[in-house]
C-alpha positions in Angstrom: -22.3 -24.8 -4.1 -20.7 -22.4 -6.6 -21.5 -18.7 -6.2 -20.2 -16.1 -8.6 -20.2 -12.4 -9.5 -21.0 -11.6 -13.1 -22.0 -8.7 -15.3 -25.1 -8.8 -17.5 -26.5 -5.9 -19.5 -24.0 -3.6 -17.8 -25.0 -4.5 -14.3 -23.0 -6.5 -11.7 -24.9 -9.2 -10.0 -24.3 -12.4 -8.0 -25.6 -15.9 -8.6 -25.5 -19.5 -7.8 -24.4 -22.0 -10.5 -25.2 -25.6 -11.4 -23.2 -26.6 -14.5 -23.7 -23.9 -17.1 -26.9 -22.6 -15.5 -27.2 -19.7 -13.2 -29.8 -18.3 -10.9 -29.5 -14.7 -9.7 -29.6 -14.1 -6.0 -30.0 -10.5 -5.3 -33.8 -10.6 -6.0 -34.5 -13.9 -4.4 -33.0 -14.0 -0.8 -34.7 -13.0 2.4 -32.1 -11.4 4.7 -32.6 -11.0 8.5 -34.4 -7.8 9.7 -35.5 -6.9 6.2 -31.9 -6.2 5.0 -31.0 -6.3 1.3 -27.9 -7.2 -0.5 -25.7 -4.2 -1.2 -25.6 -3.1 -4.8 -21.9 -2.2 -4.2 -20.6 -5.4 -2.6 -23.3 -8.0 -2.9 -20.9 -11.0 -2.6 -19.5 -9.7 0.7 -23.0 -9.2 1.9 -23.9 -12.7 0.9 -20.9 -14.1 2.8 -21.7 -12.0 5.8 -25.3 -13.3 5.9 -24.5 -16.8 4.9 -25.7 -18.6 8.0 -29.1 -17.0 7.4 -29.3 -17.6 3.7 -27.4 -20.8 3.0 -30.6 -22.9 3.0 -32.3 -20.5 0.6 -29.3 -20.7 -1.8 -29.2 -24.5 -1.5 -32.9 -24.7 -2.3 -32.3 -22.7 -5.5 -29.6 -25.1 -6.5 -31.7 -28.1 -5.8 -34.5 -26.6 -7.9 -32.1 -26.1 -10.8 -31.1 -29.8 -10.5 -34.8 -30.7 -10.6 -35.4 -28.8 -13.8 -36.4 -25.4 -12.7 -35.6 -22.7 -15.3 -32.4 -20.9 -15.0 -32.2 -17.1 -15.1 -29.1 -17.1 -17.3 -26.3 -19.3 -18.6 -22.6 -18.7 -18.4 -22.6 -18.2 -22.1 -24.4 -14.9 -21.9 -22.7 -13.3 -18.9 -19.2 -11.9 -18.2 -17.8 -13.5 -15.1 -16.1 -11.0 -12.7 -13.7 -11.7 -9.9 -16.0 -13.3 -7.3 -15.1 -10.4 -4.9 -14.3 -7.5 -7.2 -13.0 -5.3 -4.4 -11.9 -7.4 -1.3 -11.2 -5.5 1.8 -7.8 -7.3 2.0 -5.9 -9.6 -0.3 -3.0 -11.3 1.3 -0.5 -13.8 -0.1 2.0 -16.1 1.4 5.3 -16.7 -0.3 7.6 -19.7 -0.4 5.0 -22.1 0.9 5.9 -25.2 -1.2 9.3 -26.7 -0.6 9.7 -27.6 -4.2 9.3 -23.9 -5.1 11.8 -22.8 -2.4 14.3 -25.3 -3.9 13.9 -24.7 -7.6 16.8 -22.8 -9.0 16.1 -19.2 -10.0 19.0 -17.3 -11.5 20.4 -14.7 -9.1 18.7 -16.1 -6.0 19.9 -18.3 -3.1 16.9 -19.4 -0.9 16.4 -21.4 2.2 13.2 -22.4 3.9 12.0 -19.3 5.7 11.9 -19.5 9.5 8.5 -17.8 9.5 5.6 -17.4 7.2 6.3 -14.8 4.5 3.4 -12.5 3.7 2.8 -9.6 1.3 -0.3 -7.8 0.1 -1.7 -7.8 -3.4 -3.3 -4.4 -3.8 -6.9 -3.8 -4.9 -6.0 -2.6 -8.4 -4.5 -6.1 -9.1 -7.9 -7.9 -8.6 -9.1 -9.2 -12.0 -11.8 -11.4 -13.6 -11.0 -15.0 -14.2 -11.1 -14.9 -18.0 -10.0 -11.4 -18.8 -6.6 -10.5 -20.4 -3.5 -10.2 -18.2 -1.7 -7.0 -19.0 2.0 -7.2 -19.4 3.5 -3.9 -18.2 5.7 -1.8 -20.4 8.0 -1.3 -17.4 9.2 -5.0 -17.4 9.9 -8.0 -19.5 9.8 -10.4 -16.6 6.1 -11.1 -15.9 5.6 -14.5 -14.4 2.7 -16.8 -13.5 2.0 -18.6 -10.2 -0.8 -21.1 -9.8 -2.4 -20.8 -6.4 -5.5 -21.9 -4.4 -7.4 -18.9 -3.0 -9.2 -18.9 0.3 -12.2 -16.6 1.0 -12.8 -15.7 4.6 -16.4 -16.1 5.8 -16.6 -14.2 9.1 -15.0 -11.5 11.2 -12.3 -13.1 13.3 -9.3 -12.4 15.4 -6.9 -14.7 17.3 -8.3 -17.9 15.7 -6.8 -21.1 17.1 -5.4 -23.6 14.6 -8.0 -26.2 15.4 -10.9 -23.8 14.7 -9.5 -22.0 11.6 -11.7 -24.2 9.3 -14.7 -22.5 10.9 -14.0 -19.1 9.4 -13.5 -20.2 5.8 -16.4 -19.5 3.4 -14.9 -21.1 0.3 -12.2 -21.5 -2.2 -11.2 -20.4 -5.7 -8.5 -20.7 -8.3 -5.9 -17.9 -8.5 -2.9 -16.7 -10.4 -0.4 -14.7 -8.4 1.0 -12.9 -11.4 4.5 -11.5 -10.5 6.8 -9.0 -12.1 10.1 -10.5 -11.1 12.5 -7.6 -11.5 10.3 -5.3 -9.5 9.8 -8.0 -6.9 13.5 -8.5 -6.4 14.5 -4.8 -6.2 13.9 -4.7 -2.5 13.1 -7.1 0.3 9.4 -5.9 0.2 7.5 -7.6 -2.7 4.4 -5.4 -2.8 5.2 -3.5 -6.0 6.2 -6.6 -8.0 3.0 -8.4 -6.9 0.5 -5.5 -7.5 0.6 -4.5 -11.1 -2.8 -3.9 -12.7 -4.7 -7.1 -13.6 -2.1 -9.3 -11.7 -4.5 -11.0 -9.2 -7.1 -12.9 -11.3 -9.1 -15.4 -9.4 -12.4 -17.3 -9.7 -14.1 -18.5 -11.8 -16.5 -18.7 -8.8 -16.3 -19.5 -5.1 -16.8 -23.1 -4.2 -18.2 -23.2 -0.7 -16.1 -24.9 2.0 -18.7 -27.6 2.7 -18.4 -28.9 -0.9 -14.6 -28.9 -1.0 -14.0 -30.8 2.2 -10.3 -31.0 2.9 -8.5 -28.2 1.0 -5.2 -29.9 1.5 -5.8 -32.7 -1.0 -6.4 -30.9 -4.3 -4.4 -31.3 -7.6 -3.2 -28.0 -9.0 -1.9 -27.4 -12.5 -0.9 -24.5 -14.7 -0.4 -24.6 -18.5 1.1 -21.9 -20.7 0.2 -22.3 -24.4 -0.8 -25.9 -23.7 2.5 -26.8 -22.0 2.2 -28.1 -18.5 4.5 -25.9 -16.4 3.2 -26.5 -12.8 1.7 -29.6 -11.3 1.4 -30.2 -7.6 -1.0 -30.9 -4.8 -2.2 -28.6 -2.0 -1.2 -31.3 0.6 2.4 -30.2 -0.1 1.9 -26.7 1.5 4.4 -26.2 4.3 1.9 -23.9 6.1 -1.6 -25.2 5.9 -4.6 -23.0 5.3 -5.4 -23.3 9.0 -1.9 -22.2 10.1 -2.0 -19.3 7.7 -5.3 -18.1 9.2 -4.0 -18.6 12.8 -0.9 -16.6 11.9 -2.7 -13.7 10.2 -5.3 -13.3 12.9 -2.6 -12.8 15.5 -1.9 -9.6 13.6 -5.2 -8.4 12.2 -8.9 -8.9 12.1 -10.0 -10.9 9.0 -13.4 -10.0 7.7 -16.0 -11.6 5.3 -14.7 -11.5 1.8 -11.0 -11.1 2.6 -8.9 -13.1 0.2 -5.8 -15.2 0.8 -3.5 -16.5 -1.9 -2.0 -19.7 -0.4 1.3 -20.1 -2.3 2.6 -21.6 -5.5 4.5 -24.8 -6.4 7.6 -25.3 -8.6 7.6 -24.6 -12.3 7.4 -20.8 -12.5 8.8 -19.2 -15.6 11.7 -17.7 -13.8 13.0 -21.1 -12.9 13.6 -22.3 -16.5 16.9 -21.9 -18.3 16.5 -19.6 -20.1 13.5 -18.1 -18.2 10.1 -18.5 -19.7 8.4 -15.2 -18.9 5.0 -14.4 -20.3 4.8 -12.7 -23.6 1.9 -11.1 -25.6 -0.2 -13.8 -27.2 0.5 -16.4 -24.5 -2.5 -18.2 -22.8 -2.3 -19.2 -19.2 -4.6 -21.8 -17.7 -4.7 -22.5 -14.0 -6.8 -25.5 -12.8 -7.5 -26.9 -9.3 -9.4 -30.0 -8.6 -13.0 -29.4 -7.5 -12.6 -25.6 -7.9 -12.5 -25.2 -11.7 -10.1 -23.3 -13.9 -9.3 -19.7 -14.9 -7.8 -18.8 -18.3 -6.2 -15.6 -19.5 -4.6 -14.3 -22.6 -1.6 -12.0 -22.2 -1.5 -8.6 -23.9 1.1 -5.8 -23.9 0.1 -2.7 -21.9 0.6 -0.5 -25.0 -1.9 -2.6 -27.0 -4.5 -2.8 -24.3 -7.9 -1.7 -25.6 
């Protein structure tokens, strides 16, 4: 199933999709003990209550397939980030050997001994088709195609062999990175957390529909030029090992977001570098998960 967060007539809502058709969920689900989906974070509530409502959402999808009328279509809504304000957004760096090995001017890199983690802060979360803002503070904004994982339940100390049990679903992401800010110190947070620099979506594809997340083709185009092409099977640290590592440190909660790393072909690796410029269009596509597309605009020209 594909579940999404969208805005219609000025109101944020959640829905389930089949093709271009959408059924709203907030007014149709019966939650345990008379609970209702939060108006503030309905997608996190949906994920939290998923074991109790999954069959109801599936029935709505089946009804759509059988010809039941849709509430809306994608053409008349504005898709938001599936989780507009995650409790945590964590990203792993240097998780594809080909990206570790690609030559980037001024860097000498080896395979890290341990998983490399950094946060992307809440201000960076961004809708899947909205403009990426290129900051006035830098001319070195880069793209990174990544698969995104959405956590489905509160968990701590998850063993590797059970990590799949805590995943709600997957999405497409772009870990937009401001390279000069990223390289100024050993801590990457500032370079990874500019406004609009964590677009993801266009929806969440539930884990049962994806199957093995380590067998998906991943591509990124800039202005129609294929820049990145890989497969999630080439991750050095699987989704399961990422979850096992993170939950040694912290409690993961429903709706937490994990960016799982990028492959080779980032703009900084070209000679000369191909950083993003105003007017560029970036498309990231992952097999079975869909695609996100963004135009780039300068900060000073932002409406």
